[in-house]
C-alpha positions in Angstrom: 15.6 13.8 -12.0 17.9 11.3 -13.6 17.5 7.5 -14.1 21.2 7.0 -13.3 20.5 8.2 -9.8 16.9 7.0 -9.4 18.0 3.4 -9.8 20.2 2.7 -6.8 20.9 -0.6 -5.0 22.4 1.0 -1.9 20.7 -0.5 1.2 19.2 1.7 3.9 21.1 1.2 7.2 23.8 -0.8 5.5 25.5 2.0 3.6 28.9 1.2 5.0 28.7 -2.2 3.4 27.5 -1.0 0.0 29.0 -2.6 -3.1 27.5 -1.4 -6.3 28.6 -4.5 -8.1 26.1 -7.4 -8.4 26.9 -10.3 -6.1 25.8 -13.7 -7.4 22.8 -14.6 -9.5 20.3 -12.4 -7.7 20.2 -8.7 -8.1 19.8 -6.5 -4.9 16.3 -5.7 -6.1 15.4 -9.4 -6.3 16.8 -9.7 -2.8 14.3 -7.0 -1.8 11.5 -9.1 -3.3 12.5 -12.3 -1.6 13.1 -10.6 1.8 9.6 -9.3 1.7 8.0 -12.6 0.8 9.7 -14.3 3.8 8.8 -11.6 6.3 6.3 -11.8 9.1 4.5 -8.5 8.2 4.0 -9.8 4.6 2.6 -13.1 5.8 0.2 -11.4 8.2 -1.5 -9.7 5.1 -3.2 -13.1 4.5 -5.6 -12.3 7.3 -6.2 -8.6 6.6 -9.4 -7.6 4.8 -9.2 -6.2 1.3 -12.9 -5.5 0.8 -15.1 -8.5 1.5 -15.3 -10.3 4.9 -12.7 -13.0 5.6 -12.9 -16.0 5.7 -15.9 -17.2 3.8 -17.3 -20.1 1.9 -16.2 -18.4 -1.3 -12.6 -17.3 -1.6 -12.1 -13.6 -2.1 -9.1 -11.4 -2.1 -7.2 -10.5 1.1 -4.3 -8.1 1.4 -1.8 -10.8 0.7 -3.3 -12.1 -2.6 -4.0 -8.5 -3.6 -0.3 -7.6 -3.1 0.9 -10.6 -5.0 -1.3 -9.7 -8.0 -0.3 -6.0 -7.8 3.3 -7.2 -7.9 2.7 -9.2 -11.1 0.9 -6.4 -12.8 3.4 -3.8 -11.8 6.3 -5.9 -12.9 4.8 -6.5 -16.3 4.1 -2.8 -16.8 7.5 -1.8 -15.6 9.2 -4.3 -18.0 7.2 -2.9 -20.9 8.3 0.6 -19.9 11.9 -0.5 -19.4 12.0 -2.1 -22.9 10.9 1.1 -24.5 13.3 3.3 -22.5 16.2 1.0 -23.3 15.6 1.7 -27.0 15.5 5.4 -26.2 18.6 5.5 -24.1 20.5 2.6 -25.6 23.7 4.8 -26.2 23.9 5.9 -22.6 26.4 4.3 -20.3 23.8 3.7 -17.6 21.0 2.2 -19.9 21.5 -1.3 -18.6 20.3 0.0 -15.2 16.8 0.3 -16.6 16.6 -3.5 -16.5 16.0 -3.1 -12.8 12.7 -1.3 -13.2 10.6 -4.5 -13.2 12.4 -5.9 -10.2 12.1 -2.7 -8.2 8.4 -2.3 -9.1 7.7 -5.9 -8.2 9.2 -5.5 -4.7 7.6 -2.1 -4.1 4.2 -3.6 -5.0 4.6 -6.4 -2.5 5.4 -3.8 0.2 2.8 -1.1 -0.6 0.2 -2.4 1.9 2.5 -3.6 4.7 1.5 -0.6 7.0 -2.2 -1.0 6.6 -4.1 -1.8 9.8 -6.7 -4.6 10.0 -10.2 -4.2 8.6 -9.3 -2.4 5.4 -9.6 1.4 5.0 -12.0 1.6 8.0 -9.0 0.8 10.1 -7.1 3.9 9.0 -10.2 6.0 9.6 -10.7 4.6 13.0 -7.2 5.5 14.1 -7.2 9.0 12.7 -10.7 9.7 14.0 -9.7 8.6 17.5 -7.4 11.5 17.7 -9.2 14.1 15.6 -12.8 13.7 16.9 -12.7 10.8 19.3 -11.5 9.7 22.7 -7.9 10.8 22.0 -8.6 14.5 21.4 -7.5 15.3 24.9 -3.9 14.4 24.0 -3.4 17.3 21.7 -2.0 19.7 24.3 0.7 17.2 25.2 2.0 16.5 21.7 3.9 18.8 19.2 1.9 20.0 16.3 3.8 18.1 13.6 3.4 14.9 15.6 -0.3 15.6 16.1 -0.7 16.0 12.3 0.7 12.5 12.0 -1.9 11.1 14.3 -5.0 12.9 13.0 -4.1 12.0 9.4 -2.8 8.4 10.2 -1.9 7.0 6.8 -1.2 3.4 5.9 1.3 4.4 3.2 3.4 6.4 5.7 3.2 3.4 8.1 4.5 1.1 5.4 7.6 3.2 5.1 8.0 3.1 8.9 7.6 -0.7 9.0 10.4 -1.0 6.4 12.8 1.5 7.8 12.2 1.9 11.6 14.6 0.1 13.9 12.2 -1.7 16.2 13.6 -2.9 19.6 15.9 -5.8 19.2 16.1 -5.4 15.4 18.9 -4.3 13.2 19.7 -0.9 11.9 17.7 0.1 8.8 14.7 -2.1 9.6 14.3 -4.3 6.6 17.5 -2.8 5.1 15.8 -2.4 1.7 17.4 -0.7 -1.3 16.9 3.1 -1.6 15.0 2.7 -4.9 12.5 0.2 -3.5 11.8 2.3 -0.4 11.3 5.5 -2.5 9.0 3.6 -4.8 6.4 2.8 -2.2 6.0 6.4 -1.0 2.9 7.5 -2.9 2.7 10.9 -1.2 6.3 12.1 -0.7 5.7 14.8 1.8 5.2 15.2 5.5 1.8 15.4 7.2 1.8 19.2 7.6 1.8 19.3 3.7 -1.1 16.8 3.4 -3.5 17.7 0.7 -7.3 17.8 0.8 -7.4 14.0 1.1 -5.2 14.1 4.2 -2.6 11.8 2.5 1.2 12.0 3.3 4.2 9.7 3.0 6.2 9.6 6.2 5.8 10.3 9.9 7.9 12.9 11.7 9.8 10.0 13.2 10.9 8.9 9.7 11.4 12.4 8.3 15.2 12.3 8.3 15.2 8.8 6.9 13.1 9.8 3.9 15.3 12.9 3.3 18.4 10.8 3.2 16.9 8.5 0.6 15.4 11.3 -1.4 18.6 13.3 -1.6 20.6 10.2 -2.5 18.3 9.4 -5.4 18.0 13.0 -6.5 14.3 13.4 -6.0 13.1 16.9 -6.8 12.5 19.0 -3.7 9.3 21.0 -4.0 9.0 24.6 -2.9 7.1 25.4 0.3 7.5 25.6 4.0 6.8 21.9 4.6 9.1 19.1 3.4 7.8 17.8 0.1 9.4 16.0 -2.9 8.3 15.0 -6.4 7.4 11.3 -6.6 10.0 8.7 -7.6 8.9 7.8 -11.2 8.3 4.1 -10.2 5.6 5.3 -7.8 3.3 6.0 -10.8 3.7 2.4 -11.9 3.0 1.0 -8.5 0.0 3.2 -8.1 -1.4 2.2 -11.5 -0.9 -1.5 -10.8 -2.7 -1.1 -7.4 -5.6 0.8 -9.0 -6.0 -1.8 -11.8 -6.0 -4.7 -9.4 -8.1 -3.1 -6.8 -10.9 -2.1 -9.3 -10.9 -5.1 -11.6 -10.5 -7.8 -8.9 -13.2 -6.3 -6.7 -15.6 -6.6 -9.5 -14.6 -10.2 -10.1 -15.0 -11.0 -6.4 -18.4 -9.3 -6.4 -19.4 -11.5 -9.2 -18.4 -14.7 -7.4 -20.4 -13.5 -4.4 -23.4 -12.8 -6.7 -23.5 -9.1 -5.9 -23.0 -8.5 -9.6 -24.5 -10.5 -12.5 -22.4 -12.1 -15.2 -24.1 -9.8 -17.8 -23.3 -6.7 -15.8 -19.6 -7.6 -15.5 -19.3 -8.6 -19.2 -20.8 -5.3 -20.2 -18.4 -3.3 -18.0 -15.3 -5.3 -19.1 -16.1 -5.3 -22.8 -16.3 -1.5 -22.7 -12.5 -1.3 -22.6 -12.2 -2.7 -26.1 -13.0 -1.7 -29.7 -15.7 -3.7 -31.6 -13.2 -5.9 -33.5 -11.6 -7.1 -30.2 -14.9 -7.6 -28.6 -15.9 -10.0 -31.4 -12.7 -12.0 -30.9 -13.4 -12.2 -27.1 -17.0 -13.3 -27.7 -15.7 -16.1 -29.9 -13.5 -17.3 -27.0 -16.3 -17.0 -24.5 -18.6 -19.2 -26.6 -16.2 -22.1 -25.8 -16.5 -21.3 -22.0 -19.6 -22.4 -20.2 -18.6 -21.6 -16.6 -19.7 -17.9 -15.8 -16.8 -17.5 -13.4 -14.3 -18.6 -16.1 -15.9 -16.1 -18.6 -15.4 -13.3 -16.1 -11.8 -14.5 -15.3 -11.0 -14.5 -19.1 -12.3 -11.0 -19.5 -10.6 -9.8 -16.4 -7.2 -10.9 -17.8 -8.0 -9.1 -21.1 -8.8 -5.9 -19.2 -5.7 -6.0 -17.1 -3.5 -6.7 -20.2 -5.0 -3.7 -22.0 -4.6 -1.4 -19.0 -1.0 -2.4 -18.5 -0.3 -1.6 -22.2 -2.1 1.8 -22.1 -0.6 2.8 -18.8 2.9 2.0 -20.2 2.1 4.2 -23.2 1.1 7.1 -20.8 4.3 6.7 -18.8 6.6 6.7 -21.8 4.8 9.6 -23.5 5.0 11.7 -20.3 8.4 10.6 -19.2 9.9 14.1 -19.4 7.2 15.6 -17.2 7.5 12.7 -14.7 11.2 13.2 -14.4 10.8 16.9 -14.0 8.2 16.4 -11.3 5.5 18.3 -13.2 3.3 15.4 -14.2 -0.1 15.8 -12.7 -2.5 13.0 -11.7 -2.1 9.3 -12.1 -1.4 7.2 -15.2 -5.0 6.0 -15.0 -6.3 9.6 -15.2 -4.3 10.1 -18.5 -5.6 7.0 -20.3 -7.2 7.3 -23.8 -10.9 8.2 -23.7 -12.3 4.7 -24.2 -10.2 3.1 -21.5 -10.6 6.0 -19.1 -14.4 6.1 -19.5 -14.7 2.3 -19.0 -12.5 2.5 -15.9 -14.6 5.3 -14.6 -17.8 3.3 -15.1 -16.2 0.4 -13.1 -15.5 2.8 -10.3 -19.1 4.0 -10.3 -20.3 0.4 -10.2 -18.1 -0.4 -7.3 -19.3 2.5 -5.2 -22.9 1.9 -6.0 -23.0 -1.9 -5.6 -19.8 -3.2 -3.9 -18.6 -0.9 -1.3 -22.1 -0.3 0.0 -22.9 -4.0 0.1 -24.2 -5.1 3.5 -21.3 -7.5 4.2 -18.7 -4.9 3.4 -20.4 -2.2 5.6 -20.7 -4.8 8.4 -16.9 -5.3 8.4 -16.2 -1.6 8.4 -18.6 -1.0 11.3 -17.2 -3.8 13.4 -13.6 -2.9 12.5 -14.2 0.7 13.5 -15.6 -0.3 16.9 -12.9 -2.9 17.6 -9.9 -0.6 16.7 -11.4 2.4 18.6 -11.8 0.3 21.7 -8.3 -1.1 21.4 -6.9 2.5 21.0 -8.7 3.8 24.1 -7.5 0.9 26.3 -3.9 0.7 25.0 -3.3 4.5 24.9 -4.5 4.9 28.4 -2.2 2.1 29.5 1.0 3.7 28.0 -0.1 7.1 29.5 -0.4 5.5 33.0 2.0 2.6 33.0 2.1 2.4 36.8 -1.5 1.4 37.2 -2.0 -2.2 38.1 -4.2 -2.9 35.0 -1.8 -1.1 32.7 1.1 -3.3 34.0 -0.8 -6.4 33.2 -1.9 -5.2 29.8 1.5 -3.9 28.7 3.2 -7.2 29.7 1.2 -8.8 26.8 2.7 -6.4 24.2 5.7 -7.9 22.2 9.1 -6.5 23.2 9.8 -5.0 19.8 7.3 -2.2 20.5 8.8 0.7 22.5 5.9 1.1 25.0 8.3 2.6 27.6 9.6 5.4 25.3 10.3 8.5 27.5 8.2 10.7 25.1 4.4 10.3 25.0 4.3 10.5 21.2 6.9 7.6 21.1 4.7 5.5 23.3 1.6 6.3 21.2 3.5 5.3 18.1 4.3 2.0 19.8 0.6 1.4 20.3 0.0 2.3 16.6 2.8 -0.1 15.5 1.2 -2.9 17.6 -2.4 -2.3 16.4 -1.6 -1.7 12.7 0.4 -4.9 12.6 -2.5 -7.0 13.9 -4.5 -9.3 11.6 -8.3 -9.0 11.6 -8.6 -12.2 13.7 -6.0 -11.2 16.3 -7.6 -7.7 16.7 -11.0 -9.3 17.2 -9.7 -11.9 19.6 -7.9 -9.2 21.7 -10.9 -7.0 21.7 -13.1 -9.9 23.0 -10.6 -10.7 25.8 -10.2 -7.1 26.9 -14.0 -6.8 27.0 -14.3 -10.0 29.1 -16.2 -11.7 26.3 -13.6 -14.4 25.8 -11.8 -16.2 28.6 -9.2 -19.0 28.5 -10.4 -22.4 29.5 -10.0 -23.2 33.2 
């Protein structure tokens, strides 16, 4: 793959209006960033669970604050990589295009969670399980196999690509009309559901198959051999993934400390493990001037993020040839030097032992699973039987942008998934209560 093709400001759906020249003070990639910030799906992330319950007396991360922080970290990492690549390719006519890496990464990081349903990862599991082992199993005989694979492996990443590219009813061609490079940079698993690996992950639904092919071919993404459609990742995906992993892991630990799930001593021990002895002594000198335990943890958190950004940038530049060739295996995090890799691994272990199993976290997952499963059962039945009296009443409440009257069953089910995955936690809970007769308007 070639950087001169991978960095492209052509807009999806607006190809006939493409002008490769920069217009005004903002680049096209900056426009992507701003377009996302002002969008409704992005604003709704403020009421979608990251890990801990929302809201609470202590502020913890939601999907919105997480996405903003990932964008900051990703942009910093990409700018570091860009500076090094500029020195390497300084004599190439296209080298100035590398300046766009930070802007593309920042925008892609903002968008990477747009397709996630409410209630964190339990929301994804609830949707896929509804079809694979739940009340939706009976639908299999009425849906094509590729489409069925989309449903039983429902994936938030693939749904993010759909949110950005699908033309919902009443909307313009191209969805958000984002640049090709930004769109490709959010697709963490660039293959269709029939090629999903052991973890069941994939990057685009059958409904967006042609859209992704168009983008991938324009950017020169490497097509992988096999019966199913699969490509090598756009290189920027590795940066977005690393930024997401860093923020997810480090910030979850900071949140857990604020909620007193982890002690200050435990967090300091885990965070100091990323550094050599000389650097630890410097940090301890700074911490002696800080008396607030939360501020001590915040200081160490910033140090850890800075170090991981630097080391991940090293890994990217050192392995650039393999990344461009599509032969790089694993994530940037998995190729960190031994000290940083071991320290990160111990943080992951701590998270699974103490954070993700915490009672409040499990309670949200259990409730979210029940809520989304119930909504799926009711809404899917309604689009299957739109002539029933109850179905008519229910479907009249669904916003017009969702194609609930699509002539194909799969299209109507996708409309239900679009509706549910776009909900906030509060909206999903409120709708669940109303449909269960537990919440009635005042009379």
